[in-house]
ZATORKOL-771776 format. One record per residue: x, y, z of N, C-alpha, C in turn. Coordinates in pm, whole numbers, plus 32768, in hexadecimal, padded with zeros to 4 digits. Each point is the difference from the previous one (the first is absolute). Layout:
<nodes>
XYZXYZXYZ/...
</nodes>
This chain:
<nodes>
B6A7951E1D70808A7FE980627FFA7F60800B/7F857FA280157FFF7F96801880097FC37F70/7FC9803C7FA180337FB17F58807D80137FF1/8045804C802580B280147FCF803D7F998053/7FD07FE2808C80367F8A80577FF07F937FBA/7F747FD97FE87FEA7F767FB6802F7FEB7F8D/8037806A7F9580467FE67F9880967FC18019/802080558074808A7FDF800E801D7F6E802B/7FA07FC580627FFD7F7B802380007F937F9D/7FA280317FAE7FE77F9B7F79809B7FFE7FB6/802580877FE980837FDE7FC1806F7FBA802E/8017801D8094804B7FB3803E7FF47F6E7FE4/7F807FBA801A7FDC7F757FF080557FC37F7C/7FC9805D7FA280087FD77F83809C80047FD9/80428041803380A080187FF7803B7F98803C/7FCB7FB2807780427F9380537FDD7F947F9E/7F947FDB7FD67FDB7F987FB280477FEF7F7D/800B80677FB2806C7FF87F8D808F7FE78032/802980418070808F7FCD802380177F668026/7F9F7FD8804280017F5D803080017FA27F80/7FA980337FA77FF67FA07F7A808B7FF37FBF/802E80777FE3807A7FFF7FC680677FBD8045/7FF27FF7808D807B7FBC80487FF97F6C7FF0/7F7B7FD67FF07FF87F6C7FFE7FFC7FC07F75/8021804D7F8B800D7FEC7F8480867FB77FF1/80077F7C7FDC80797FC97FE8805F80427F7E/8090800F80258053801D7F8F800B7FAE7F8B/7FFC80417FB6800D7FAE7F7C80807FB77FE0/7FFD7F7A7FC980767FBD8002804F801A7F88/808A7FF47FFD8039802A7F807FFA7F967FC9/7FF980317F847FDD7FB57F6780827F9D7FE8/7FB97F707FE480667F9D7FF580167FF37F61/80847FE37FDC80427FFF7F7480007F567FE0/7F967FE57FC27FD17F707FDD80587FDC7F7A/804980517FC880657FCD7F9080717FDE802D/803280068078808A7FCB80387FD97F6B8045/7F7C7FC880087FFD7F73803680017F9D7F73/80417F9E804D80187F6E7F9D7F867FC37FE9/7FAF801F7F907F937FB2800680117F5D7FB0/808E80157FCB80197F627FD680127F8F8073/8030802F806F80047F87806D7F907FCB802F/7F8C802C7FDE7F747FD980357FD27F937F95/7FFA7F6E80137FE07FB17FA87F5A80217FE6/7FEF7FDF7F8D7F687FFD7FCC7FC97F8B8028/7F6F7FF980257FAE7FA4803B801B7F727FA3/8011800E7F6C80197F927FC4807A7FAC8024/808680568020806D7FCF802280337FC8808E/7F868019803B801D7FE380A97FCA7F847FF7/7FA57FB77FB57FEA7F7380017F63800B805A/7FB9807C801B7F898002802C7F8980227F8F/7FBF7F9E7FE87FA580277FAC7F7380538033/800580737FDE7F9C806B80377F9E80137FB3/80037FAD7F717F7C80247F9A7F8B7FE38043/7FC67F9F80857F9E7FEB801A7FD880568073/8059805A803C7FDE805C80807FB180617FC5/7FB3803A806A7FBE8076800180598072801C/802980637F9A8064806680157FC3806C7FE7/7F98802780577FC480877FED7FC380097FA7/7FBE7F917FB27F907FFC7F8F80667FFF7F74/80707FF88008804B7FF47F747FF27F6B7FD4/7FD97FAF805B7FED7F837FC97F797FBB8032/7FA47FE17FA27F6F7FF1801D7FF77F558029/80647FA17FE17FF37F95801A7FE17FD380B2/7FD77F97801980017FC88093807C7FF2802C/80208024808380727FBD805A801B7F7A7FE1/80897FCE800B80437F94801580597FE08051/7FE67F978035808D7FDF806980877FEA7FB9/80457FFE803680A67FF27FD680057F6C8001/80387FCA7F9A80047F7F7FF980727FBA7F9E/7FF67F8D7FD9807B7FE17F98806E7FC08053/80707FCC7F9980667FA98053806B806B803D/80307FCD805F806980628052805A80217FBE/805680638015808B80347FA9803A7F7B802B/80747FFE7F9580737FB2800C8062800D807F/800E806080158054801C80897FA3800B8074/7F817FE180127FC17FEF806A802B7FA08077/801780088084801E7FB480627FAD7F6B8010/80467F9E7FF97FC27F7980287FC6800C8067/7F807FDB80047FAD80088090802E7F8E805C/80507F8F7FD580227F7B8049809F80198020/803780657FBA809E8023803F800580188077/80717FFC80378015801B80778037809E8012/800C802D80718020809D7FFC809580257FD6/7FFF80697FA1808980197FE180537F857FB6/7FC37FAE7FD280417F907FCD804B7F8C8066/7FD280148069803B7F9F806F7FC27F848003/80337F8E80007FAF7F8A802F805D7FAD806F/7FC77F757FF180437FB8807E807C7FDD7FED/803780137F8B80987FDB7FF580127F657FF7/80567FCF804E80117F70800E7F9B7FB28048/7FBB805280547F9D7FC3806C7F7E7FCA7F9A/7FC77F8280397F927FEB7FA37F8F80568014/7FAB7FF67FA07F77804680077FAA7FE98089/7FBC807180297FAD7FB6806C7F787FBC7FDF/7FC37FB4801C7F8C7F9D7FF37F9180218065/7F92800D7FB27F89800A805D7FE67F78801F/7FB07FEB80807FD07F9880327FC77F997F9F/7F92800E7FA07FD27FC17FC3805F7FC57F89/807D802A8007804F7FB87F89807B7FAE8057/7FF17FEF80A480367F95802B7FC47F6F8007/803F7FA680067FBA7F6C802380157FE98085/7F957FC8805580157FCB80757FBC7F7F7FF1/80157FB980897FCC7F8D80067FCF7FDA809B/7F9C7FA9802180107FCC80817FC17F6C800F/80007FD280737FC77F7C80057FB480058080/7F667FE77FEA7FBD8004808A7FCA7F73800A/80267FB580937FD17F7F80087F7D801C806A/7F9280187FDC7F79801A804B7FCD7F828061/802C7F8D7FE37FE57F998042806D7F8B800D/80427FDF805D80567F9E80017FDC7FBE808F/7FAE7F8D80137FB77FD2804A7FF97F798024/7FED7FC380747FB77F7E802B7F9F800B8004/7FA27F847FD57F647FF380107FEC7F8A8054/7FA08016804E7FCA7F9180627F9E7FFA7FFE/7FAD7F7C7FD37F6E7FDF80237FFA7F91805F/7F867FDC80197FD57FB4804D804E7F7E8007/801E7FAC7F7E80427FA17FDA807E7FFA7FD4/8046807D7FD080817FF17F9F802D80AF8008/80647FE27FE08062808C7FFD804E800B7F62/800780687FE88046802E7F82803F80847FF7/804280207F90803780737FEF7FE2805E7F84/7FFA80697FFA7FC6804B7F8C8052809C7FF3/800880237F8B804C80717FE17FA2804F7F89/8016807C80077FC180657F9A805F807B7FFE/8035801C7F8A8067805E7FF87FCA80417F7A/804980577FF7800080717F8B809E80477FEA/801D80077F7F807D805C7FE97FF080387F6F/803C80727FFB800C80727F928087803A7FD2/800880017FA5806280617FCC7FFA80437F90/8028809D7FF87FD380437F937FF780AA8023/7FB280387FB6800B8095800C7F6E801E8032/7FE0808480117F78801D80207FAF7FDD7FC0/7FED80017F7D7F967FE67FB67FFA7F747FDB/80827FB37FDB7FF07F827FC580667FA4805B/7FD47F92801B804C7FA780617FE97F697FCE/806F7FAB80337FDE7F737FF37FD97FC880AD/7F887FBC7FE97FC07FCE8084800F7F568016/801F7FD3805D7FEF7F7D80247FAC7FEC8088/7F927F8B7FE87FB37FF3805B80077F718014/800F7FCA808480067F8C80217FB87FD38090/7FB57F9C7FE87FA77FD080707FF27F5E800F/80287FC1805E7FDD7F7A8005800C7FBD80AC/7FDB7F86800080077FC48077804F7F527FE9/80497FF4806F805C7F8C80057FBB7F958092/7FEC7FAB7FD07FBA7F9E805D80457F737FFE/802A7FC78050803F7F668029807A80197FA7/804F80567FF780817FFA7FBA7FF6801D7F77/7F9A80087FC57FDC80157F777F9680887FEE/803080457F927FB580827FB37F807FC17FE2/7F82802780367F7D7FEC7FEC7FE580437F85/7FDF806F7FED7FDF805A7FA4806C807C801F/8005802F7F82804C80957FD07FB080667FA6/8014806380017FDB804F7F94806D80788003/804080067F6F8053805D7FE87FED80507F8F/8013807D80167FDB805E7F898068804F7FD9/803F80057F81804380897FDD7FD080577FAC/7FFC808280217FA280557FD9805380887FB5/7FCB804A7FA08015807F7FF07FA1805E8031/8043805F805C7F74806A8049803E80787FD0/7F8D80517FE08005807D7FBF7FA5806C8070/802E806780187FC6805980547F7980487FA3/7F847FDF80297F94802F7FB87FC18078804A/80218023806C7FBC8072805980677FF5807B/7FE68068804D80688030805E7FFD7F858089/7F917FA77FF680287FA080747FEC7F767FB7/7FE47FF47F777FD57F757FC2805F7FFF7F7A/80187F4A802580557FD27F7D7FB37FB17FAA/800D7FFB7F927FBF7F8C7FC880817FA07FC1/7FE07F74801C80687F9380037FD57F997F73/80687FD67FC67FC87F9C7F6D80927FB58013/7FD57F79800C80867FA07FE77FBE7F658010/80527FA880467FD97F6D7FEB80077FDF80A0/7FAC7FA7800C7FF27FBF8070801F7F5A7FF2/802A7FCB806E802A7F69800D7FE57FBB8078/7FA57F9F7FE77FC97FBA808680417F808004/80527FDF807380417F8B80157FE07FAA8079/80577FA880347FC17FAB807E800F7F797FD6/7FBC7FB680777FE17F697FE47F8F7FE97F82/7FB3806B7FD67FA97FD07FAC803080467F5D/7FB27FD27FA0804680337F8D800B808A7FF1/806E801D7FB98000808C7FEE7FBA80317F90/7FDA80B0801C7FC480437F878033808F7FF0/8005801F7F89803C807F7FE07F8380577FD9/80028066800D7F9D80757FF9804880807FBD/7F9680547FA4802880857FE47FEB80658067/8020805A80367FC4805680807FE880917FC9/7F99802A80257FD3809880047FE580228097/801B806980377FBF802B8067802C80888029/7FB4804D806C801F8091804A80237FCD808A/806A80538037801C8019807B800D8080803B/7FDD8021806F8017807D80297FB2802780A0/7FFB806A80217FC5803A80707F7D80337FE8/7FA67FD2801C7F76803480017FDD807A805B/7F9F80557FF87FCB804D80607FF87FBD8093/801A8057807180057FC7808A80777FAD800A/805E7FE87FA380757FC2802D7FEC7F6B7FF9/7F9E7FD27FA3801A7F547FE8805A7FF97F94/80437F86802080687FDC7F907FBA7F8B7FAE/7FFE80147F867FB57F897FA980467FDC7F8B/7FF87F7B7FE980327FAB7F947FA67FBD7FC0/7FCB801C7F8F7F937FB77FB980447FDA7F71/7FF87F797FCC80307FDB7F877FA87FAD7FA2/800F7FD27FA17FA77F9A7F9480717FD87FB9/7FE17F6F7FFB806C7FA87FB27FB27FC27FA1/80507FCF7F867FDA7FB17FB080687F8F7FD1/7FC17F95800B80567F8B7FE77FD57FA87F5D/80527F89801C7FF47F977F747F6C7FD28028/7FC57FBB7F9C7F887FB57FEF7FA8805A8038/7FDF807E7FE87F94804F80258001803180A5/80737FDE80587FF18025808980008090800E/7FB0801780598014808E80267FFD800280A7/802D807B8039800F7FF380A47FFF80B0800C/7FC97FFF80838001808C802880217FEB80AF/804C807A8016805A7FEA80947FE380A0803D/7FD37FFF80787FF0807B802F8043800A8092/802A804D802F8054801280827FFB8084804C/7FD4801B8065800780A2805A80297FD28073/804F8087801E80147FEF80A1800780AB803C/800A800E80788004807F803F804F7FF18078/803C807480058060800480817FBF8073805F/80017FB780827FC18054805B805D801A8077/802C8088800A8065801580657FD98014806B/80197FA380577FCF80028095805E806E8052/80817FDB7FDF8061806A8031807B80217F91/806580378004804F80207F8980417F727FDE/80197F86806D80397F9C7FF67FA57F817FE9/7F8C801280367F947FA1800F7F977FFB7F90/80177FB47FA57F8C80067F967FAD7F807FE1/7F7A801D7FF37FAA7F957FE87FE17FF77F64/80187FA07FC27FEE7FE47F787F937F807FEC/7F75803C7FD27FAD7FA27FCB800A7FE97F6D/7FE67F867FDF80277FBA7F6C7F907FBC7FDD/7FEF801C7F607F9C7FA17FC3802A7FD97F70/7FE97F917FD2802B7FBB7F987FAA7FAB7FC3/7FCB80047F7F7FAB7FC27FC880377FC77F76/7FE57F7C7FD380087FD77F5F7FA07FB87FD2/7FEA801C7F887F917FBF7FBF803C7FD17F54/7F9E7FAD7FDB803D7FA57F697F7E800A7FBE/802380097F667F94800D7F917FCB7F607FFF/80537F9580127FD87F8D7FD480477FA48084/7FCA7F7F7FF180327FA38069807F7FB07FC4/806A8010806C80767FB77FDF801F7F7F8060/7FCA7FA17FC0800D7F69806280817FEF802C/806B80027FBD805F7FD6801980518049807C/7FCB808C800C803D8041807F7F968023805E/7F8B7FA07FF27F908015804F7FC7808A801D/7FEA80467F897FD7807C80027F6D80027FB5/7F89804E803E7F927FF27FBF7FEB809D7FBC/7F9C7FFB7FB57FD580687FB47FC180718077/8003808E7FEF7FD080558056806A8020807B/7FC68038806D804C8029807B803E7F6C801E/80978005801780367F84802D80087FF7808E/805F806080328030800F80867FF88090801F/800A801780967FE8807A80208059800B809C/8046805480328063801180687FD180798028/80008010807F7FF48093805A80357FE68076/8066804F8027804680068077802D80898038/802A7FF3807C8057807F8035806B7FDB803E/805280507FF4808B800180488033807F805A/804B7FDC804B802080658074808D801B7FF8/805280617FC880917FFE7FEC802880688066/807F7FED80308054805A803F8087802C7FA8/7FFF80797FDC807880287FB080738027805C/803F7FAE80128084801180458055805D7FAF/7FFA80137F7A803A805D7FB07FA67FFD7F88/7FE9806B7FA77F837FF97FAD80397F9F7FA9/806C7FC37FDE802C7FA27FAE7FE27F5F8026/7FF1800C808F80027F73803A7F977FFE806C/7FAC7FA67FE57F947FE280797FD17F727FE4/7FF17FCF80947FCD7F74801B7F558011801E/7FB07FAA7FE57F81800F80157FB67F898021/7F84800180337FBF7F8C801D7F6580207FCA/7FB97FA07FD57F7980157FD57FAA7F8C7FF7/7F817FF57FCC7FA07FBA7FFD7FC37FF37F71/7FD37F967FAA7FE880007F877F897FAA7FF3/7F9D80297FAE7F857F777FE680137FF87F6F/7FE17F817FDD801E7FD47F657F8E7FAE7FEE/7FC3800A7F647F8F7FB67FF3800E7FCC7F61/7FCB7F957FD17FF97FE77F767F6C7FE77FF1/7FD780377F757F8C80007FD07FD57FCC7F81/7F8F7FD27FE47FC57FAF7F8980497F967FF1/801C7FDE7F8680277F747FC680AE7FE6805F/802880787FF8809D7FF7804B7FCC7FD38085/7F9E7FF9804C7FD37FEE808A7FE37F627FEC/7FB47FCC7FB07FC67F8A7FE380907F9F7FF1/806980387FAA80777FAA7FE780487FED808A/800E805E805380227FF980857FC97FAB805B/7F8D7FEF7FEC7FA97F99804E802C7F5F7FED/7FF780107F5780237F7A7FE8807D7FC7802A/805B80667FF680947FDD802380237FF98097/7F85800E806B800D80078085801E80768044/800680797FC18045807F80317F84804A8049/8021805780517FA2805E80357FC580737F7E/7FB98036800F7FDC80807F938001807A8047/7FFF7FF4807F8017808A805C80577FBE8070/807D8082800C806C7FF4807A801280648022/80288013807C80268067804780A27FF4801A/804580447FFB808D8003800980558065803D/80587FD8806480538069804C808C800E7FA7/801480767FFD808580187FA280618061806F/807780027FE3806780228047807A80227F9F/803E808C7FE180727FF57FA7803A80977FFF/804480127F998036807B7FEE7FEA80527F62/8007807D803B7FEC80437F7D807580607FDF/803F80187FA5808980417FF07FEB80307F7C/8063805D7FD1800B80467F90809780347FF9/8039800B7F7A806B80647FE38008802A7F95/
</nodes>
């Protein structure tokens, strides 16, 4: 009795499993007639312009894979063309900033100078015109005393941007004034050093083996947004003695001062200051022989402006 019941249970389980397997089996897809397909519309690999000889196509080609390259097809789109053939029409083409020419004039010092027994006027300016990387630079500095121009330095330079904050400069320098004039070839660098020091250094070569060096540095300390304290240092040195201009070899003169200006506008600022000057070496000897002081303290007042 128990045996017959066990046989019935095993038979029912086998019947149920076979029915589930037959229900999950997918129905066969109808057979496709490939004879009706247009195989001529599919281009061959050689006709499509793609070189597949170097690719791995399931082991059919033993060669190493190669990147697609070669000349662009003749109907390829010009990467510099405007979209859909549109351009600016009658409007001029847009220019980047480095393609424009700009200019400025900075009069850093335009001042009266008062000493213990004399007063004079001095100027120091710089102008440039050009583009971001190349420009023409004009530098001029001088002093007028007793209605006459005592000494003047004028430089015309070509400036080239050598780094983000530095320009190299090449050109000529002319020294004039009451004493005999001198002409020099000039080469220098000008820019903004770390910690915001403005530096201007140049070397000069003149006739008869004359050489000279000039160094100037200044720093702007903002006490407020409009009140600015500006320390300044300038030094000149010469390679050989120039008796006609009363200049000696080595360090010739040094000036160090500080100016306090108030910017009524960024482009216009009056200032006052104090400056200490000194002559050294043979230059100081010539000054003593002429009855001049070798060291002097000067009070200055003037304007700084640019546009």
